[in-house]
BAZA-639772 format. One record per atom (N, C-alpha, C): y, x, z; atom name. Coordinates in pm, whole numbers, m for minus. Layout:
residues N
      yy      xx      zz  atomo
       Y       X       Z     CA
...
//
This chain:
residues 227
      yy      xx      zz  atomo
  m10578   m7958  m11942      N
  m10519   m7888  m11854     CA
  m10465   m7787  m11870      C
  m10318   m7800  m11820      N
  m10229   m7651  m11877     CA
  m10258   m7505  m11845      C
  m10176   m7447  m11890      N
  m10207   m7295  m11807     CA
  m10137   m7311  m11702      C
  m10023   m7344  m11656      N
   m9950   m7364  m11515     CA
  m10038   m7430  m11376      C
  m10127   m7535  m11488      N
  m10198   m7587  m11363     CA
  m10320   m7543  m11353      C
  m10355   m7480  m11425      N
  m10471   m7315  m11389     CA
  m10394   m7223  m11316      C
  m10323   m7208  m11307      N
  m10274   m7077  m11226     CA
  m10224   m7109  m11093      C
  m10225   m7250  m11060      N
  m10161   m7294  m10956     CA
  m10314   m7309  m10874      C
  m10369   m7376  m10966      N
  m10514   m7509  m10910     CA
  m10572   m7436  m10732      C
  m10567   m7318  m10763      N
  m10570   m7230  m10632     CA
  m10489   m7247  m10518      C
  m10358   m7272  m10567      N
  m10192   m7228  m10436     CA
  m10209   m7321  m10321      C
  m10141   m7311  m10232      N
  m10098   m7395  m10153     CA
   m9999   m7484  m10175      C
   m9989   m7593  m10143      N
   m9880   m7662  m10170     CA
   m9780   m7678  m10151      C
   m9744   m7560  m10071      N
   m9586   m7567  m10024     CA
   m9592   m7358  m10023      C
   m9471   m7334  m10103      N
   m9454   m7244  m10081     CA
   m9379   m7147   m9931      C
   m9400   m7003   m9863      N
   m9364   m6926   m9734     CA
   m9256   m6845   m9820      C
   m9195   m6892   m9737      N
   m9035   m6806   m9735     CA
   m9108   m6650   m9591      C
   m9074   m6536   m9727      N
   m9088   m6418   m9644     CA
   m8991   m6345   m9649      C
   m8867   m6392   m9722      N
   m8801   m6258   m9628     CA
   m8755   m6215   m9781      C
   m8835   m6212   m9922      N
   m8828   m6108  m10037     CA
   m8690   m6146  m10134      C
   m8683   m6248  m10143      N
   m8587   m6315  m10272     CA
   m8478   m6270  m10254      C
   m8364   m6186  m10168      N
   m8272   m6130  m10158     CA
   m8282   m5996  m10186      C
   m8412   m5913  m10162      N
   m8431   m5830  m10210     CA
   m8364   m5762  m10299      C
   m8284   m5686  m10276      N
   m8208   m5562  m10409     CA
   m8291   m5458  m10495      C
   m8346   m5490  m10607      N
   m8416   m5374  m10659     CA
   m8343   m5271  m10654      C
   m8385   m5126  m10693      N
   m8366   m5010  m10712     CA
   m8382   m4902  m10821      C
   m8435   m5005  m10898      N
   m8483   m4978  m11028     CA
   m8391   m4914  m11105      C
   m8408   m4850  m11156      N
   m8274   m4724  m11260     CA
   m8345   m4793  m11446      C
   m8277   m4771  m11490      N
   m8306   m4783  m11669     CA
   m8343   m4646  m11671      C
   m8519   m4645  m11757      N
   m8535   m4490  m11810     CA
   m8469   m4481  m11929      C
   m8491   m4411  m12049      N
   m8409   m4352  m12171     CA
   m8502   m4485  m12256      C
   m8414   m4480  m12341      N
   m8472   m4610  m12448     CA
   m8599   m4614  m12486      C
   m8635   m4708  m12410      N
   m8800   m4683  m12501     CA
   m8859   m4732  m12571      C
   m8947   m4650  m12659      N
   m8986   m4708  m12791     CA
   m9090   m4662  m12799      C
   m9153   m4737  m12864      N
   m9321   m4708  m12910     CA
   m9370   m4572  m12977      C
   m9474   m4508  m12927      N
   m9486   m4379  m12926     CA
   m9510   m4344  m13071      C
   m9464   m4243  m13107      N
   m9430   m4215  m13255     CA
   m9564   m4175  m13280      C
   m9602   m4193  m13427      N
   m9805   m4144  m13446     CA
   m9761   m4013  m13466      C
   m9835   m3930  m13468      N
   m9830   m3778  m13486     CA
   m9835   m3802  m13635      C
   m9764   m3672  m13689      N
   m9739   m3646  m13840     CA
   m9845   m3602  m13888      C
   m9895   m3641  m13980      N
  m10016   m3556  m14098     CA
   m9978   m3422  m14156      C
  m10067   m3340  m14148      N
  m10108   m3248  m14139     CA
  m10118   m3214  m14325      C
  m10026   m3109  m14348      N
   m9960   m3121  m14522     CA
  m10075   m3137  m14585      C
  m10176   m3097  m14708      N
  m10382   m3103  m14775     CA
  m10310   m2939  m14761      C
  m10430   m2908  m14747      N
  m10435   m2744  m14759     CA
  m10452   m2730  m14883      C
  m10389   m2589  m14918      N
  m10380   m2542  m15074     CA
  m10526   m2561  m15156      C
  m10545   m2651  m15212      N
  m10653   m2651  m15305     CA
  m10758   m2785  m15261      C
  m10743   m2869  m15169      N
  m10764   m2951  m15153     CA
  m10695   m3075  m15193      C
  m10842   m3138  m15309      N
  m10718   m3255  m15372     CA
  m10736   m3349  m15330      C
  m10631   m3466  m15362      N
  m10567   m3505  m15315     CA
  m10679   m3651  m15334      C
  m10653   m3747  m15302      N
  m10669   m3874  m15285     CA
  m10637   m3939  m15380      C
  m10718   m4025  m15442      N
  m10628   m4110  m15573     CA
  m10581   m4171  m15511      C
  m10496   m4265  m15593      N
  m10410   m4345  m15509     CA
  m10471   m4527  m15578      C
  m10456   m4617  m15473      N
  m10544   m4728  m15510     CA
  m10493   m4780  m15671      C
  m10578   m4833  m15713      N
  m10546   m4868  m15809     CA
  m10491   m5041  m15846      C
  m10429   m5028  m15922      N
  m10247   m5142  m15931     CA
  m10393   m5271  m15872      C
  m10285   m5344  m15790      N
  m10326   m5450  m15767     CA
  m10401   m5468  m15666      C
  m10437   m5341  m15597      N
  m10476   m5357  m15440     CA
  m10438   m5290  m15346      C
  m10447   m5372  m15215      N
  m10339   m5360  m15167     CA
  m10375   m5267  m15029      C
  m10242   m5198  m15021      N
  m10279   m5041  m14953     CA
  m10370   m5104  m14791      C
  m10422   m5038  m14739      N
  m10429   m5021  m14601     CA
  m10339   m5060  m14523      C
  m10331   m5158  m14388      N
  m10221   m5093  m14289     CA
  m10225   m4993  m14241      C
  m10146   m4929  m14112      N
  m10137   m4856  m14119     CA
  m10214   m4840  m13974      C
  m10234   m4738  m13908      N
  m10281   m4779  m13787     CA
  m10184   m4731  m13703      C
  m10190   m4842  m13574      N
  m10121   m4842  m13479     CA
  m10172   m4762  m13353      C
  m10139   m4706  m13297      N
  m10182   m4604  m13162     CA
  m10127   m4753  m13009      C
  m10167   m4758  m12970      N
  m10153   m4823  m12870     CA
  m10076   m4704  m12742      C
   m9979   m4731  m12670      N
   m9986   m4617  m12565     CA
  m10042   m4618  m12466      C
  m10031   m4474  m12385      N
  m10124   m4484  m12249     CA
  m10062   m4580  m12144      C
  m10097   m4578  m12070      N
  m10037   m4630  m11919     CA
  m10108   m4532  m11777      C
   m9998   m4467  m11737      N
  m10049   m4370  m11597     CA
  m10172   m4268  m11670      C
  m10121   m4243  m11787      N
  m10240   m4123  m11859     CA
  m10316   m4226  m11915      C
  m10391   m4311  m11889      N
  m10528   m4404  m11931     CA
  m10488   m4455  m12049      C
  m10603   m4416  m12137      N
  m10577   m4474  m12306     CA
  m10596   m4627  m12224      C
  m10591   m4732  m12350      N
  m10551   m4909  m12300     CA
  m10632   m4932  m12444      C
  m10695   m4990  m12420      N
  m10786   m5091  m12544     CA
  m10728   m5192  m12640      C
  m10673   m5174  m12741      N
  m10634   m5325  m12764     CA
  m10725   m5388  m12754      C
  m10854   m5431  m12771      N
  m11023   m5521  m12768     CA
  m11054   m5574  m12626      C
  m10966   m5493  m12567      N
  m10964   m5538  m12424     CA
  m10879   m5610  m12336      C
  m10896   m5666  m12268      N
  m10847   m5815  m12172     CA
  m10673   m5709  m12109      C
  m10621   m5776  m12057      N
  m10466   m5821  m11976     CA
  m10519   m5727  m11819      C
  m10641   m5801  m11781      N
  m10723   m5729  m11664     CA
  m10806   m5634  m11684      C
  m10883   m5617  m11753      N
  m10921   m5478  m11799     CA
  m10865   m5317  m11868      C
  m10774   m5375  m11868      N
  m10670   m5243  m11928     CA
  m10609   m5210  m11803      C
  m10544   m5311  m11743      N
  m10460   m5293  m11578     CA
  m10555   m5156  m11476      C
  m10698   m5245  m11491      N
  m10747   m5201  m11393     CA
  m10815   m5035  m11487      C
  m10789   m5041  m11532      N
  m10805   m4870  m11583     CA
  m10685   m4763  m11570      C
  m10580   m4839  m11566      N
  m10419   m4806  m11520     CA
  m10422   m4742  m11389      C
  m10434   m4578  m11354      N
  m10409   m4581  m11229     CA
  m10275   m4596  m11129      C
  m10105   m4642  m11257      N
  m10024   m4658  m11201     CA
   m9994   m4825  m11152      C
  m10116   m4867  m11175      N
  m10122   m5063  m11171     CA
  m10219   m5098  m11070      C
  m10267   m4993  m11033      N
  m10406   m5061  m10881     CA
  m10339   m5111  m10840      C
  m10186   m5156  m10768      N
  m10154   m5253  m10668     CA
  m10177   m5357  m10725      C
  m10087   m5402  m10848      N
  m10033   m5554  m10927     CA
  m10205   m5546  m10924      C
  m10331   m5474  m11010      N
  m10456   m5531  m11000     CA
  m10486   m5562  m10858      C
  m10508   m5557  m10785      N
  m10516   m5569  m10639     CA
  m10429   m5695  m10580      C
  m10299   m5742  m10586      N
  m10252   m5838  m10608     CA
  m10285   m5960  m10684      C
  m10336   m5945  m10821      N
  m10421   m6035  m10937     CA
  m10556   m6073  m10855      C
  m10594   m5979  m10774      N
  m10708   m6025  m10708     CA
  m10723   m6127  m10647      C
  m10621   m6048  m10532      N
  m10592   m6165  m10389     CA
  m10548   m6280  m10448      C
  m10492   m6310  m10543      N
  m10414   m6428  m10611     CA
  m10517   m6498  m10687      C
  m10650   m6472  m10714      N
  m10736   m6582  m10732     CA
  m10722   m6590  m10880      C
  m10622   m6470  m11004      N
  m10584   m6477  m11094     CA
  m10655   m6383  m11224      C
  m10760   m6339  m11148      N
  m10795   m6234  m11244     CA
  m10897   m6312  m11413      C
  m10935   m6446  m11326      N
  m11035   m6521  m11433     CA
  m10933   m6560  m11547      C
  m10803   m6621  m11522      N
  m10725   m6680  m11550     CA
  m10681   m6553  m11675      C
  m10623   m6498  m11670      N
  m10589   m6334  m11707     CA
  m10666   m6281  m11785      C
  m10771   m6257  m11780      N
  m10873   m6264  m11847     CA
  m10919   m6362  m11915      C
  m10899   m6483  m12003      N
  m10883   m6539  m12046     CA
  m10833   m6533  m12163      C
  m10824   m6610  m12316      N
  m10752   m6633  m12467     CA
  m10650   m6571  m12420      C
  m10553   m6653  m12346      N
  m10409   m6665  m12341     CA
  m10381   m6732  m12499      C
  m10280   m6652  m12543      N
  m10189   m6526  m12498     CA
  m10133   m6494  m12408      C
  m10110   m6372  m12353      N
  m10006   m6393  m12248     CA
   m9959   m6223  m12253      C
   m9788   m6261  m12188      N
   m9700   m6119  m12267     CA
   m9672   m6152  m12042      C
   m9696   m6020  m12017      N
   m9669   m5950  m11898     CA
   m9629   m5872  m11898      C
   m9510   m5854  m11807      N
   m9413   m5808  m11729     CA
   m9468   m5721  m11653      C
   m9560   m5619  m11648      N
   m9612   m5579  m11532     CA
   m9524   m5403  m11468      C
   m9557   m5421  m11264      N
   m9467   m5375  m11228     CA
   m9534   m5232  m11241      C
   m9515   m5126  m11178      N
   m9619   m5010  m11125     CA
   m9627   m5009  m10985      C
   m9689   m4921  m10935      N
   m9724   m4925  m10822     CA
   m9606   m4855  m10777      C
   m9510   m4766  m10835      N
   m9324   m4780  m10699     CA
   m9267   m4857  m10782      C
   m9243   m4933  m10844      N
   m9222   m5088  m10853     CA
   m9228   m5214  m10728      C
   m9358   m5130  m10653      N
   m9377   m5266  m10521     CA
   m9288   m5177  m10463      C
   m9340   m5054  m10422      N
   m9287   m4993  m10353     CA
   m9093   m4996  m10320      C
   m9038   m5046  m10383      N
   m8918   m5058  m10360     CA
   m8883   m5190  m10343      C
   m9021   m5271  m10321      N
   m8914   m5439  m10244     CA
   m8915   m5387  m10074      C
   m8896   m5497  m10013      N
   m8813   m5437   m9848     CA
   m9010   m5445   m9780      C
   m8960   m5332   m9685      N
   m9104   m5259   m9635     CA
   m9177   m5391   m9594      C
   m9333   m5377   m9617      N
   m9409   m5458   m9574     CA
   m9469   m5559   m9623      C
   m9351   m5591   m9754      N
   m9367   m5717   m9801     CA
   m9530   m5732   m9879      C
   m9559   m5621   m9896      N
   m9684   m5575   m9996     CA
   m9767   m5656   m9920      C
   m9755   m5607   m9776      N
   m9897   m5643   m9702     CA
   m9865   m5768   m9695      C
   m9752   m5787   m9655      N
   m9693   m5953   m9631     CA
   m9782   m6076   m9719      C
   m9762   m6026   m9827      N
   m9806   m6118  m10004     CA
   m9941   m6178  m10010      C
  m10059   m5966   m9956      N
  m10163   m5995   m9957     CA
  m10248   m6088   m9873      C
  m10180   m6153   m9779      N
  m10232   m6205   m9686     CA
  m10269   m6355   m9737      C
  m10438   m6401   m9698      N
  m10469   m6489   m9739     CA
  m10370   m6626   m9715      C
  m10304   m6608   m9586      N
  m10220   m6716   m9607     CA
  m10108   m6717   m9655      C
  m10063   m6625   m9740      N
   m9958   m6641   m9818     CA
  m10005   m6596   m9923      C
  m10116   m6700   m9992      N
  m10207   m6703  m10100     CA
  m10034   m6753  m10226      C
  m10024   m6873  m10194      N
   m9900   m6978  m10289     CA
   m9801   m6828  m10341      C
   m9774   m6802  m10269      N
   m9600   m6657  m10186     CA
   m9632   m6599  m10373      C
   m9796   m6542  m10311      N
   m9834   m6411  m10411     CA
   m9852   m6460  m10565      C
   m9916   m6595  m10591      N
   m9961   m6676  m10745     CA
   m9778   m6695  m10760      C
   m9669   m6743  m10723      N
   m9560   m6763  m10766     CA
   m9497   m6627  m10788      C
   m9498   m6557  m10751      N
   m9457   m6376  m10762     CA
   m9507   m6346  m10892      C
   m9630   m6348  m10896      N
   m9708   m6253  m10990     CA
   m9680   m6387  m11138      C
   m9700   m6493  m11148      N
   m9679   m6596  m11208     CA
   m9544   m6585  m11286      C
   m9403   m6518  m11235      N
   m9339   m6511  m11260     CA
   m9287   m6369  m11336      C
   m9387   m6285  m11365      N
   m9399   m6164  m11454     CA
   m9488   m6215  m11547      C
   m9495   m6310  m11571      N
   m9632   m6349  m11716     CA
   m9518   m6510  m11783      C
   m9514   m6452  m11950      N
   m9477   m6511  m11999     CA
   m9629   m6601  m12143      C
   m9590   m6721  m12196      N
   m9659   m6796  m12220     CA
   m9675   m6702  m12403      C
   m9744   m6673  m12430      N
   m9693   m6600  m12646     CA
   m9771   m6472  m12591      C
   m9727   m6396  m12720      N
   m9727   m6288  m12728     CA
   m9603   m6224  m12780      C
   m9517   m6144  m12688      N
   m9375   m6141  m12752     CA
   m9348   m5986  m12709      C
   m9288   m5940  m12853      N
   m9365   m5780  m12881     CA
   m9187   m5704  m12818      C
   m9185   m5613  m12854      N
   m8997   m5545  m12814     CA
   m8965   m5617  m12926      C
   m8979   m5600  m13036      N
   m8936   m5662  m13147     CA
   m8884   m5782  m13147      C
   m8960   m5854  m13067      N
   m8930   m6016  m13030     CA
   m8803   m6053  m12992      C
   m8830   m5920  m12925      N
   m8718   m5929  m12762     CA
   m8599   m5905  m12813      C
   m8586   m5783  m12875      N
   m8462   m5741  m12963     CA
   m8433   m5861  m13042      C
   m8508   m5873  m13107      N
   m8496   m6049  m13201     CA
   m8416   m6097  m13138      C
   m8483   m6175  m13071      N
   m8429   m6265  m12995     CA
   m8280   m6297  m12914      C
   m8340   m6156  m12826      N
   m8163   m6120  m12779     CA
   m8069   m6094  m12862      C
   m8092   m6036  m13009      N
   m7954   m6014  m13094     CA
   m7908   m6166  m13109      C
   m7979   m6237  m13176      N
   m7973   m6375  m13201     CA
   m7882   m6463  m13066      C
   m7936   m6463  m12950      N
   m7849   m6484  m12817     CA
   m7787   m6464  m12813      C
   m7652   m6289  m12903      N
   m7544   m6318  m12832     CA
   m7600   m6151  m12732      C
   m7718   m6051  m12761      N
   m7747   m5955  m12648     CA
   m7807   m6068  m12555      C
   m7852   m6127  m12517      N
   m7991   m6164  m12401     CA
   m8074   m6297  m12460      C
   m8172   m6295  m12376      N
   m8252   m6366  m12407     CA
   m8320   m6436  m12298      C
   m8321   m6550  m12257      N
   m8369   m6604  m12182     CA
   m8504   m6667  m12200      C
   m8648   m6565  m12093      N
   m8762   m6665  m12144     CA
   m8814   m6773  m11985      C
   m8840   m6830  m12060      N
   m8903   m6910  m11947     CA
   m9081   m6884  m11905      C
   m9064   m6845  m11756      N
   m9204   m6772  m11704     CA
   m9332   m6918  m11669      C
   m9415   m6829  m11665      N
   m9538   m6948  m11627     CA
   m9539   m6958  m11485      C
   m9399   m6905  m11422      N
   m9427   m6952  m11248     CA
   m9323   m7098  m11281      C
   m9268   m7051  m11418      N
   m9171   m7275  m11430     CA
   m9007   m7170  m11434      C
   m8941   m7071  m11374      N
   m8851   m7047  m11401     CA
   m8791   m6930  m11448      C
   m8663   m6889  m11497      N
   m8648   m6786  m11563     CA
   m8611   m6707  m11587      C
   m8639   m6571  m11696      N
   m8662   m6467  m11638     CA
   m8563   m6437  m11777      C
   m8448   m6338  m11769      N
   m8389   m6315  m11862     CA
   m8355   m6163  m11868      C
   m8366   m6099  m12020      N
   m8391   m6016  m12075     CA
   m8274   m5947  m12185      C
   m8226   m5872  m12139      N
   m8098   m5788  m12180     CA
   m8191   m5672  m12258      C
   m8111   m5599  m12394      N
   m8109   m5514  m12411     CA
   m8003   m5444  m12455      C
   m7996   m5341  m12340      N
   m7915   m5246  m12301     CA
   m7892   m5119  m12270      C
   m7807   m5060  m12401      N
   m7776   m4903  m12393     CA
   m7911   m4903  m12469      C
   m8058   m5002  m12578      N
   m8142   m4899  m12548     CA
   m8289   m4928  m12492      C
   m8212   m4994  m12381      N
   m8328   m5003  m12247     CA
   m8334   m5152  m12223      C
   m8445   m5231  m12208      N
   m8505   m5383  m12171     CA
   m8451   m5359  m12012      C
   m8381   m5427  m12014      N
   m8336   m5452  m11880     CA
   m8375   m5594  m11856      C
   m8466   m5639  m11697      N
   m8549   m5769  m11646     CA
   m8428   m5833  m11558      C
   m8326   m5974  m11548      N
   m8294   m6001  m11421     CA
   m8334   m6062  m11414      C
   m8372   m6107  m11276      N
   m8468   m6282  m11202     CA
   m8341   m6355  m11163      C
   m8388   m6447  m11113      N
   m8290   m6521  m11079     CA
   m8157   m6571  m10933      C
   m8268   m6388  m10882      N
   m8200   m6383  m10735     CA
   m8100   m6225  m10780      C
   m8086   m6174  m10921      N
   m7995   m6038  m10977     CA
   m8012   m5969  m10972      C
   m8202   m5947  m10902      N
   m8225   m5765  m10925     CA
   m8294   m5762  m11046      C
   m8257   m5672  m11062      N
   m8327   m5565  m11224     CA
   m8379   m5477  m11240      C
   m8476   m5486  m11342      N
   m8566   m5356  m11378     CA
   m8535   m5365  m11518      C
   m8609   m5236  m11556      N
   m8647   m5152  m11673     CA
   m8779   m5155  m11747      C
   m8862   m5171  m11855      N
   m8930   m5152  m11923     CA
   m8948   m5037  m11982      C
   m9032   m4989  m11907      N
   m9099   m4791  m11909     CA
   m9190   m4827  m12018      C
   m9241   m4895  m12063      N
   m9361   m4838  m12126     CA
   m9379   m5010  m12209      C
   m9327   m5018  m12314      N
   m9394   m5136  m12390     CA
   m9468   m5176  m12496      C
   m9498   m5276  m12544      N
   m9581   m5322  m12696     CA
   m9753   m5246  m12582      C
   m9778   m5290  m12551      N
   m9950   m5247  m12437     CA
  m10001   m5313  m12584      C
  m10083   m5328  m12624      N
  m10159   m5474  m12717     CA
  m10285   m5480  m12597      C
  m10348   m5577  m12605      N
  m10405   m5626  m12575     CA
  m10509   m5708  m12616      C
  m10660   m5790  m12573      N
  m10735   m5874  m12679     CA
  m10637   m5995  m12688      C
  m10603   m6043  m12517      N
  m10510   m6171  m12528     CA
  m10397   m6191  m12518      C
  m10301   m6096  m12566      N
  m10145   m6075  m12580     CA
  m10106   m5891  m12528      C
   m9986   m5913  m12468      N
   m9933   m5777  m12495     CA
   m9843   m5759  m12335      C
   m9898   m5624  m12298      N
   m9822   m5598  m12171     CA
   m9709   m5518  m12130      C
   m9599   m5526  m12084      N
   m9518   m5416  m12148     CA
   m9483   m5357  m11947      C
   m9523   m5236  m11923      N
   m9445   m5201  m11816     CA
   m9347   m5176  m11765      C
   m9325   m5224  m11620      N
   m9173   m5222  m11573     CA
   m9198   m5141  m11472      C
   m9084   m5074  m11371      N
   m9050   m5031  m11306     CA
   m8943   m5092  m11199      C
   m8983   m5254  m11211      N
   m8948   m5315  m11092     CA
   m9001   m5452  m11082      C
   m9016   m5533  m10947      N
   m9074   m5619  m10953     CA
   m8963   m5773  m10939      C
   m8978   m5846  m10979      N
   m8935   m5943  m11003     CA
   m8935   m6066  m10945      C
   m8848   m6126  m10884      N
   m8884   m6259  m10827     CA
   m8841   m6396  m10817      C
   m8898   m6499  m10820      N
   m8874   m6632  m10790     CA
   m8717   m6666  m10708      C
   m8720   m6779  m10713      N
   m8657   m6836  m10605     CA
   m8853   m6889  m10463      C
   m8803   m6835  m10342      N
   m8891   m6811  m10286     CA
   m8889   m6904  m10149      C
   m8760   m7007  m10163      N
   m8763   m7058  m10044     CA
   m8614   m7187  m10092      C
//
């Protein structure tokens, strides 16, 4: 069974048009998103013995990478997308939507997934009433369609996006789990997403590592064609 089949197993056969496809996003680019810089190590106190260098031929231990916080909450790289999102106060709307769409079990699975996760503020940029409408049981198929448009199979880090964009002349087109393309550009140091309707949003916090993939927190909701 394919990933797409799993995600759509509970979806309705037809997609409801709720008038949000042409909604303009007002997200603006943040400063160039970079991974949190590791704290500088303090110089050893005077008289403190230096650690012995590793013996010749002994591989050096890899440097530990600190996972970014999201909404002030620590993100545990050993936990799943769903578990970490539930711990982030600024992703509560997304978590509620994932549960309403019946996708929590799938996104807690092995994956791996790359998730562009809209913040609570991102959802407020949709037309008034859109979120409430999407959350209704009758619109579950549309909600699944919107959420799976934010998911790309595999683990794609910020460095991967930059490399792919450079190879593609400044942009890369990703195929989402929903099936439609999502364009990613590196513009003035910011990572810009453009959906099939021309709406733009930007990555605020990249490379939040998960046990089953990676999350990039974004400041806008990307939308597939809904009619």
